C-alpha beads as a LAMMPS data file, in Angstrom:
LAMMPS data file: protein, C-alpha beads

339 atoms
338 bonds

1 atom types
1 bond types

-500.0 500.0 xlo xhi
-500.0 500.0 ylo yhi
-500.0 500.0 zlo zhi

Masses

1 110.0

Atoms # bond

1 1 1 -415.012 410.566 -58.811
2 1 1 -414.655 414.358 -58.792
3 1 1 -415.648 414.485 -55.126
4 1 1 -412.982 411.950 -54.180
5 1 1 -410.255 413.675 -56.192
6 1 1 -411.093 417.122 -54.801
7 1 1 -411.219 415.810 -51.241
8 1 1 -407.770 414.267 -51.687
9 1 1 -408.758 410.613 -51.717
10 1 1 -406.324 408.579 -53.793
11 1 1 -403.907 411.551 -53.939
12 1 1 -400.596 411.488 -52.071
13 1 1 -397.078 412.840 -52.032
14 1 1 -394.750 410.707 -54.142
15 1 1 -391.860 410.305 -51.718
16 1 1 -389.861 408.128 -54.114
17 1 1 -390.093 410.620 -56.976
18 1 1 -389.075 413.506 -54.702
19 1 1 -386.195 411.467 -53.272
20 1 1 -384.935 410.787 -56.766
21 1 1 -385.335 414.338 -58.072
22 1 1 -383.609 415.864 -55.024
23 1 1 -381.034 413.084 -54.666
24 1 1 -381.832 412.565 -50.984
25 1 1 -382.625 409.459 -48.944
26 1 1 -386.287 408.470 -48.938
27 1 1 -386.574 408.656 -45.132
28 1 1 -385.143 412.183 -45.126
29 1 1 -387.714 413.330 -47.693
30 1 1 -390.580 411.607 -45.869
31 1 1 -389.639 413.266 -42.571
32 1 1 -389.390 416.746 -44.113
33 1 1 -392.682 416.381 -45.972
34 1 1 -394.516 415.247 -42.839
35 1 1 -393.129 418.272 -40.992
36 1 1 -394.714 420.584 -43.590
37 1 1 -398.101 419.037 -42.805
38 1 1 -397.523 418.666 -39.066
39 1 1 -396.680 422.365 -38.662
40 1 1 -399.702 423.404 -40.793
41 1 1 -397.515 424.970 -43.440
42 1 1 -399.178 423.077 -46.285
43 1 1 -402.426 421.164 -46.700
44 1 1 -402.265 417.627 -48.026
45 1 1 -402.585 417.314 -51.820
46 1 1 -405.901 417.551 -53.672
47 1 1 -407.127 418.078 -57.197
48 1 1 -408.366 421.714 -57.326
49 1 1 -411.939 422.142 -58.548
50 1 1 -411.377 424.617 -61.360
51 1 1 -415.026 424.460 -62.412
52 1 1 -416.051 426.470 -59.344
53 1 1 -415.312 429.761 -61.114
54 1 1 -417.640 428.803 -63.954
55 1 1 -420.361 427.406 -61.713
56 1 1 -420.228 430.456 -59.440
57 1 1 -418.873 433.373 -61.530
58 1 1 -419.916 436.041 -59.012
59 1 1 -417.534 436.843 -56.154
60 1 1 -418.991 438.861 -53.283
61 1 1 -416.819 440.524 -50.659
62 1 1 -419.189 441.422 -47.844
63 1 1 -418.637 443.480 -44.711
64 1 1 -421.084 442.466 -41.995
65 1 1 -422.292 443.471 -38.563
66 1 1 -422.844 440.053 -36.999
67 1 1 -423.332 438.941 -33.397
68 1 1 -420.433 437.094 -31.820
69 1 1 -422.082 433.804 -30.916
70 1 1 -421.824 430.088 -31.646
71 1 1 -424.829 430.067 -33.985
72 1 1 -423.363 432.750 -36.253
73 1 1 -419.929 431.115 -36.234
74 1 1 -421.490 427.798 -37.268
75 1 1 -423.316 429.454 -40.158
76 1 1 -420.098 431.113 -41.369
77 1 1 -418.055 427.907 -41.099
78 1 1 -420.549 425.644 -42.877
79 1 1 -422.408 427.738 -45.420
80 1 1 -421.840 426.393 -48.932
81 1 1 -421.165 429.844 -50.421
82 1 1 -418.642 431.276 -47.944
83 1 1 -415.118 430.603 -49.167
84 1 1 -413.290 432.581 -46.483
85 1 1 -414.205 434.764 -43.514
86 1 1 -412.353 437.125 -41.188
87 1 1 -412.922 439.054 -37.988
88 1 1 -412.458 442.755 -38.733
89 1 1 -412.961 446.121 -37.070
90 1 1 -413.942 448.550 -39.790
91 1 1 -416.520 451.276 -39.134
92 1 1 -419.585 449.376 -37.824
93 1 1 -418.504 446.059 -39.314
94 1 1 -416.941 443.147 -37.447
95 1 1 -416.894 440.397 -40.096
96 1 1 -415.681 440.161 -43.696
97 1 1 -416.681 437.247 -45.918
98 1 1 -415.585 436.185 -49.389
99 1 1 -418.371 434.322 -51.151
100 1 1 -419.120 432.571 -54.466
101 1 1 -422.550 432.853 -56.111
102 1 1 -424.177 432.190 -59.487
103 1 1 -425.489 435.732 -60.003
104 1 1 -426.928 438.719 -58.145
105 1 1 -430.424 437.193 -58.157
106 1 1 -429.308 433.972 -56.451
107 1 1 -427.179 436.026 -54.038
108 1 1 -430.229 438.114 -53.089
109 1 1 -432.433 435.039 -52.557
110 1 1 -429.700 433.443 -50.456
111 1 1 -429.485 436.560 -48.266
112 1 1 -433.262 436.644 -47.786
113 1 1 -433.320 432.978 -46.804
114 1 1 -430.587 433.500 -44.219
115 1 1 -432.908 435.877 -42.379
116 1 1 -435.993 433.675 -42.817
117 1 1 -434.120 430.654 -41.477
118 1 1 -432.782 432.626 -38.530
119 1 1 -429.120 432.146 -39.470
120 1 1 -428.466 435.890 -39.276
121 1 1 -430.393 438.576 -37.365
122 1 1 -433.031 440.727 -39.131
123 1 1 -431.734 443.846 -40.840
124 1 1 -433.482 446.121 -38.349
125 1 1 -431.274 444.822 -35.518
126 1 1 -427.876 445.298 -37.164
127 1 1 -425.908 447.706 -39.302
128 1 1 -426.639 447.143 -43.038
129 1 1 -424.068 444.955 -44.793
130 1 1 -421.813 446.361 -47.527
131 1 1 -421.221 444.174 -50.596
132 1 1 -418.781 444.599 -53.469
133 1 1 -419.128 442.292 -56.470
134 1 1 -416.451 440.936 -58.794
135 1 1 -416.517 438.489 -61.683
136 1 1 -414.352 435.379 -61.940
137 1 1 -414.202 436.157 -65.673
138 1 1 -412.187 439.279 -64.835
139 1 1 -409.510 437.496 -62.815
140 1 1 -406.209 438.475 -64.414
141 1 1 -403.979 436.633 -61.975
142 1 1 -404.573 433.660 -59.686
143 1 1 -401.310 432.240 -58.351
144 1 1 -401.740 431.423 -54.643
145 1 1 -398.196 430.002 -54.650
146 1 1 -396.526 433.218 -55.875
147 1 1 -395.366 434.215 -52.376
148 1 1 -392.879 431.369 -52.585
149 1 1 -390.510 433.649 -54.456
150 1 1 -390.476 436.347 -51.768
151 1 1 -390.128 433.630 -49.128
152 1 1 -387.182 432.162 -51.025
153 1 1 -385.443 435.532 -50.984
154 1 1 -386.115 435.849 -47.252
155 1 1 -384.666 432.353 -46.659
156 1 1 -381.422 433.361 -48.361
157 1 1 -381.104 436.719 -46.599
158 1 1 -382.341 436.174 -43.039
159 1 1 -383.563 432.609 -42.721
160 1 1 -387.197 431.501 -42.705
161 1 1 -389.371 430.086 -39.937
162 1 1 -393.112 429.385 -40.208
163 1 1 -395.333 428.246 -37.323
164 1 1 -392.210 427.427 -35.327
165 1 1 -390.622 425.327 -38.073
166 1 1 -387.212 426.523 -39.247
167 1 1 -386.597 425.976 -42.949
168 1 1 -383.408 424.883 -44.601
169 1 1 -382.833 424.716 -48.341
170 1 1 -384.143 421.147 -48.661
171 1 1 -387.369 421.857 -46.776
172 1 1 -388.009 424.920 -48.902
173 1 1 -387.346 423.061 -52.159
174 1 1 -389.856 420.428 -51.070
175 1 1 -392.483 423.056 -50.249
176 1 1 -391.899 424.728 -53.588
177 1 1 -392.238 421.483 -55.525
178 1 1 -395.443 420.470 -53.744
179 1 1 -397.151 423.854 -54.177
180 1 1 -396.268 423.734 -57.883
181 1 1 -397.718 420.229 -58.195
182 1 1 -394.455 418.298 -58.465
183 1 1 -393.933 415.024 -56.602
184 1 1 -397.636 414.205 -56.223
185 1 1 -399.130 410.919 -57.373
186 1 1 -402.618 409.584 -57.972
187 1 1 -403.429 406.063 -56.780
188 1 1 -405.660 404.886 -59.618
189 1 1 -405.830 401.362 -58.158
190 1 1 -407.287 402.657 -54.890
191 1 1 -409.815 404.827 -56.732
192 1 1 -410.768 401.937 -59.026
193 1 1 -411.369 399.677 -56.032
194 1 1 -413.398 402.325 -54.192
195 1 1 -415.505 403.238 -57.231
196 1 1 -415.901 399.722 -58.579
197 1 1 -414.254 400.586 -61.908
198 1 1 -411.387 399.346 -64.009
199 1 1 -408.094 401.147 -63.496
200 1 1 -407.969 402.260 -67.134
201 1 1 -411.476 403.679 -66.837
202 1 1 -410.350 405.751 -63.863
203 1 1 -407.324 407.000 -65.810
204 1 1 -409.457 407.974 -68.812
205 1 1 -411.982 409.824 -66.674
206 1 1 -409.314 411.774 -64.839
207 1 1 -407.727 412.804 -68.142
208 1 1 -411.156 413.871 -69.442
209 1 1 -411.816 415.968 -66.322
210 1 1 -408.409 417.621 -66.724
211 1 1 -408.909 418.265 -70.450
212 1 1 -412.374 419.757 -69.831
213 1 1 -411.001 422.065 -67.136
214 1 1 -413.258 420.661 -64.430
215 1 1 -410.257 419.932 -62.220
216 1 1 -406.616 420.997 -62.229
217 1 1 -403.523 418.908 -61.645
218 1 1 -403.061 417.900 -57.987
219 1 1 -401.209 420.325 -55.737
220 1 1 -400.577 421.189 -52.101
221 1 1 -401.838 424.592 -50.994
222 1 1 -401.293 426.910 -48.073
223 1 1 -404.039 426.361 -45.456
224 1 1 -405.184 429.997 -45.882
225 1 1 -405.146 429.540 -49.704
226 1 1 -404.483 433.194 -50.491
227 1 1 -401.340 433.658 -48.419
228 1 1 -398.711 431.611 -46.553
229 1 1 -399.037 431.039 -42.793
230 1 1 -397.981 434.033 -40.669
231 1 1 -398.410 436.428 -43.590
232 1 1 -400.792 439.400 -43.605
233 1 1 -403.411 439.251 -46.329
234 1 1 -404.107 442.658 -47.880
235 1 1 -407.310 443.412 -49.790
236 1 1 -406.812 446.588 -51.763
237 1 1 -409.112 448.288 -54.234
238 1 1 -407.003 450.504 -56.499
239 1 1 -407.708 453.343 -58.866
240 1 1 -405.407 453.036 -61.877
241 1 1 -405.622 456.416 -63.589
242 1 1 -403.333 455.857 -66.548
243 1 1 -400.836 453.394 -68.046
244 1 1 -403.209 450.678 -66.865
245 1 1 -401.645 447.992 -69.053
246 1 1 -398.157 448.657 -67.662
247 1 1 -399.335 448.700 -64.049
248 1 1 -401.289 445.468 -64.506
249 1 1 -398.314 443.840 -66.226
250 1 1 -396.155 444.727 -63.215
251 1 1 -398.729 443.342 -60.789
252 1 1 -399.019 440.076 -62.722
253 1 1 -395.245 439.667 -62.460
254 1 1 -395.181 440.673 -58.780
255 1 1 -394.768 437.696 -56.385
256 1 1 -396.302 439.721 -53.537
257 1 1 -399.660 439.728 -55.356
258 1 1 -401.154 436.224 -55.659
259 1 1 -404.542 437.381 -56.971
260 1 1 -405.708 440.358 -59.040
261 1 1 -409.164 441.064 -60.471
262 1 1 -410.346 443.864 -62.722
263 1 1 -413.084 445.822 -60.991
264 1 1 -415.740 448.428 -61.601
265 1 1 -416.827 449.814 -58.266
266 1 1 -416.935 453.555 -57.693
267 1 1 -413.593 455.049 -58.685
268 1 1 -411.753 451.725 -58.365
269 1 1 -410.906 449.525 -61.342
270 1 1 -408.642 446.887 -59.811
271 1 1 -408.682 444.602 -56.769
272 1 1 -405.364 443.180 -55.642
273 1 1 -404.903 440.556 -52.952
274 1 1 -401.460 440.963 -51.424
275 1 1 -399.377 438.679 -49.195
276 1 1 -396.849 440.387 -46.937
277 1 1 -394.891 439.303 -43.833
278 1 1 -395.854 442.557 -42.057
279 1 1 -398.045 445.605 -42.680
280 1 1 -394.878 447.703 -42.997
281 1 1 -393.844 445.599 -45.992
282 1 1 -397.086 446.491 -47.759
283 1 1 -396.594 450.182 -47.029
284 1 1 -393.121 449.995 -48.592
285 1 1 -394.614 448.121 -51.557
286 1 1 -397.147 450.903 -52.100
287 1 1 -394.451 453.563 -52.031
288 1 1 -392.336 451.618 -54.540
289 1 1 -395.271 451.454 -56.960
290 1 1 -395.966 455.163 -56.542
291 1 1 -392.322 455.888 -57.390
292 1 1 -392.303 453.410 -60.261
293 1 1 -395.576 454.682 -61.776
294 1 1 -395.855 458.372 -60.832
295 1 1 -399.351 459.879 -61.192
296 1 1 -400.702 456.509 -62.414
297 1 1 -402.162 455.126 -59.185
298 1 1 -404.830 457.185 -57.466
299 1 1 -407.113 456.328 -54.574
300 1 1 -406.949 453.078 -52.634
301 1 1 -409.165 451.337 -50.102
302 1 1 -407.149 448.817 -48.118
303 1 1 -408.062 446.184 -45.523
304 1 1 -405.412 444.306 -43.548
305 1 1 -406.291 440.761 -42.463
306 1 1 -403.871 439.114 -40.071
307 1 1 -403.610 435.305 -39.695
308 1 1 -405.331 435.423 -36.294
309 1 1 -408.505 436.953 -37.759
310 1 1 -409.334 434.147 -40.202
311 1 1 -412.067 431.562 -39.652
312 1 1 -410.860 427.959 -40.080
313 1 1 -412.685 427.147 -43.301
314 1 1 -411.314 424.371 -45.508
315 1 1 -410.374 426.002 -48.867
316 1 1 -412.004 423.028 -50.635
317 1 1 -415.259 423.275 -48.666
318 1 1 -417.251 425.410 -51.134
319 1 1 -415.999 423.276 -54.027
320 1 1 -417.027 420.033 -52.312
321 1 1 -420.468 421.465 -51.488
322 1 1 -421.010 422.310 -55.159
323 1 1 -419.829 418.859 -56.258
324 1 1 -422.196 417.149 -53.799
325 1 1 -425.079 419.343 -54.974
326 1 1 -424.433 418.431 -58.606
327 1 1 -424.246 414.720 -57.705
328 1 1 -427.596 414.998 -55.891
329 1 1 -429.119 416.723 -58.934
330 1 1 -427.874 413.959 -61.238
331 1 1 -429.259 411.264 -58.926
332 1 1 -432.591 413.104 -58.772
333 1 1 -432.708 413.389 -62.563
334 1 1 -431.904 409.692 -62.999
335 1 1 -434.623 408.758 -60.501
336 1 1 -437.228 410.902 -62.280
337 1 1 -436.316 409.402 -65.660
338 1 1 -436.683 405.892 -64.265
339 1 1 -440.237 406.524 -63.036

Bonds

1 1 1 2
2 1 2 3
3 1 3 4
4 1 4 5
5 1 5 6
6 1 6 7
7 1 7 8
8 1 8 9
9 1 9 10
10 1 10 11
11 1 11 12
12 1 12 13
13 1 13 14
14 1 14 15
15 1 15 16
16 1 16 17
17 1 17 18
18 1 18 19
19 1 19 20
20 1 20 21
21 1 21 22
22 1 22 23
23 1 23 24
24 1 24 25
25 1 25 26
26 1 26 27
27 1 27 28
28 1 28 29
29 1 29 30
30 1 30 31
31 1 31 32
32 1 32 33
33 1 33 34
34 1 34 35
35 1 35 36
36 1 36 37
37 1 37 38
38 1 38 39
39 1 39 40
40 1 40 41
41 1 41 42
42 1 42 43
43 1 43 44
44 1 44 45
45 1 45 46
46 1 46 47
47 1 47 48
48 1 48 49
49 1 49 50
50 1 50 51
51 1 51 52
52 1 52 53
53 1 53 54
54 1 54 55
55 1 55 56
56 1 56 57
57 1 57 58
58 1 58 59
59 1 59 60
60 1 60 61
61 1 61 62
62 1 62 63
63 1 63 64
64 1 64 65
65 1 65 66
66 1 66 67
67 1 67 68
68 1 68 69
69 1 69 70
70 1 70 71
71 1 71 72
72 1 72 73
73 1 73 74
74 1 74 75
75 1 75 76
76 1 76 77
77 1 77 78
78 1 78 79
79 1 79 80
80 1 80 81
81 1 81 82
82 1 82 83
83 1 83 84
84 1 84 85
85 1 85 86
86 1 86 87
87 1 87 88
88 1 88 89
89 1 89 90
90 1 90 91
91 1 91 92
92 1 92 93
93 1 93 94
94 1 94 95
95 1 95 96
96 1 96 97
97 1 97 98
98 1 98 99
99 1 99 100
100 1 100 101
101 1 101 102
102 1 102 103
103 1 103 104
104 1 104 105
105 1 105 106
106 1 106 107
107 1 107 108
108 1 108 109
109 1 109 110
110 1 110 111
111 1 111 112
112 1 112 113
113 1 113 114
114 1 114 115
115 1 115 116
116 1 116 117
117 1 117 118
118 1 118 119
119 1 119 120
120 1 120 121
121 1 121 122
122 1 122 123
123 1 123 124
124 1 124 125
125 1 125 126
126 1 126 127
127 1 127 128
128 1 128 129
129 1 129 130
130 1 130 131
131 1 131 132
132 1 132 133
133 1 133 134
134 1 134 135
135 1 135 136
136 1 136 137
137 1 137 138
138 1 138 139
139 1 139 140
140 1 140 141
141 1 141 142
142 1 142 143
143 1 143 144
144 1 144 145
145 1 145 146
146 1 146 147
147 1 147 148
148 1 148 149
149 1 149 150
150 1 150 151
151 1 151 152
152 1 152 153
153 1 153 154
154 1 154 155
155 1 155 156
156 1 156 157
157 1 157 158
158 1 158 159
159 1 159 160
160 1 160 161
161 1 161 162
162 1 162 163
163 1 163 164
164 1 164 165
165 1 165 166
166 1 166 167
167 1 167 168
168 1 168 169
169 1 169 170
170 1 170 171
171 1 171 172
172 1 172 173
173 1 173 174
174 1 174 175
175 1 175 176
176 1 176 177
177 1 177 178
178 1 178 179
179 1 179 180
180 1 180 181
181 1 181 182
182 1 182 183
183 1 183 184
184 1 184 185
185 1 185 186
186 1 186 187
187 1 187 188
188 1 188 189
189 1 189 190
190 1 190 191
191 1 191 192
192 1 192 193
193 1 193 194
194 1 194 195
195 1 195 196
196 1 196 197
197 1 197 198
198 1 198 199
199 1 199 200
200 1 200 201
201 1 201 202
202 1 202 203
203 1 203 204
204 1 204 205
205 1 205 206
206 1 206 207
207 1 207 208
208 1 208 209
209 1 209 210
210 1 210 211
211 1 211 212
212 1 212 213
213 1 213 214
214 1 214 215
215 1 215 216
216 1 216 217
217 1 217 218
218 1 218 219
219 1 219 220
220 1 220 221
221 1 221 222
222 1 222 223
223 1 223 224
224 1 224 225
225 1 225 226
226 1 226 227
227 1 227 228
228 1 228 229
229 1 229 230
230 1 230 231
231 1 231 232
232 1 232 233
233 1 233 234
234 1 234 235
235 1 235 236
236 1 236 237
237 1 237 238
238 1 238 239
239 1 239 240
240 1 240 241
241 1 241 242
242 1 242 243
243 1 243 244
244 1 244 245
245 1 245 246
246 1 246 247
247 1 247 248
248 1 248 249
249 1 249 250
250 1 250 251
251 1 251 252
252 1 252 253
253 1 253 254
254 1 254 255
255 1 255 256
256 1 256 257
257 1 257 258
258 1 258 259
259 1 259 260
260 1 260 261
261 1 261 262
262 1 262 263
263 1 263 264
264 1 264 265
265 1 265 266
266 1 266 267
267 1 267 268
268 1 268 269
269 1 269 270
270 1 270 271
271 1 271 272
272 1 272 273
273 1 273 274
274 1 274 275
275 1 275 276
276 1 276 277
277 1 277 278
278 1 278 279
279 1 279 280
280 1 280 281
281 1 281 282
282 1 282 283
283 1 283 284
284 1 284 285
285 1 285 286
286 1 286 287
287 1 287 288
288 1 288 289
289 1 289 290
290 1 290 291
291 1 291 292
292 1 292 293
293 1 293 294
294 1 294 295
295 1 295 296
296 1 296 297
297 1 297 298
298 1 298 299
299 1 299 300
300 1 300 301
301 1 301 302
302 1 302 303
303 1 303 304
304 1 304 305
305 1 305 306
306 1 306 307
307 1 307 308
308 1 308 309
309 1 309 310
310 1 310 311
311 1 311 312
312 1 312 313
313 1 313 314
314 1 314 315
315 1 315 316
316 1 316 317
317 1 317 318
318 1 318 319
319 1 319 320
320 1 320 321
321 1 321 322
322 1 322 323
323 1 323 324
324 1 324 325
325 1 325 326
326 1 326 327
327 1 327 328
328 1 328 329
329 1 329 330
330 1 330 331
331 1 331 332
332 1 332 333
333 1 333 334
334 1 334 335
335 1 335 336
336 1 336 337
337 1 337 338
338 1 338 339
């Protein structure tokens, strides 16, 4: 059941509920919603797999020197640990990956196997990779939808267009509702029929999965997960020298920062993932923080990742791989117990 929910089966936009809440004709709502999907502004709704952070509590951000060929691209797109990947040009590196792993030991074994299986070239033929580790337990903010509030301000001031689609107030309200999980329904009858269960059984199991924190309530996400389409994603390691609590409180409240993680790497103690329309907007943001918190923010190491540099990896891919692995383990255990 978890696999179906997290792949979006039996989950759909509730056009009738949205029509009623926005007091608009059903056909108008349906057309606007379809445009959000057609223009790749939002992905279709799914149940997020919240258990991923517990199953894989180690986040690795890795800078790589990889060959530009079809074999390497295939490995990056379909490896079960790589959550996101980008083309970069930073020192000797040309690729940046964001990965989920159980621990440093399993990460090391995985890296060794990549070489043994010929998925990546031997170390002697490429520049050594650079890895920075973070813990999901130290995530202090995870709100991929937070950019909505800066986008809303932009809509009011200058108008808003994404991927060639021009927003009006209704379209934006729909996007906001869907990314916050409003106006999404679960078709328990379809799931019951597919799984061969009673409808009430399906309902109970979904409630149990939600209560246990295995899944979250269904939502629509941006295709790039971290940031809206057309926005620059900014990875920035920060050194917070003093007034750390106040700076972190400001970052948690800041809609330009969807994700923040406490860190311990060299002189840096915080990783922030920013979402900005342009690089210049991030530079202004930095200056505002320096003025707001004088002598509090020290060194920074910043990487800008434009929309064109991102590999097309489904944000649910790593989650679905883990779910399938756990299902296979359960089937294997059941088979062994039956022998």
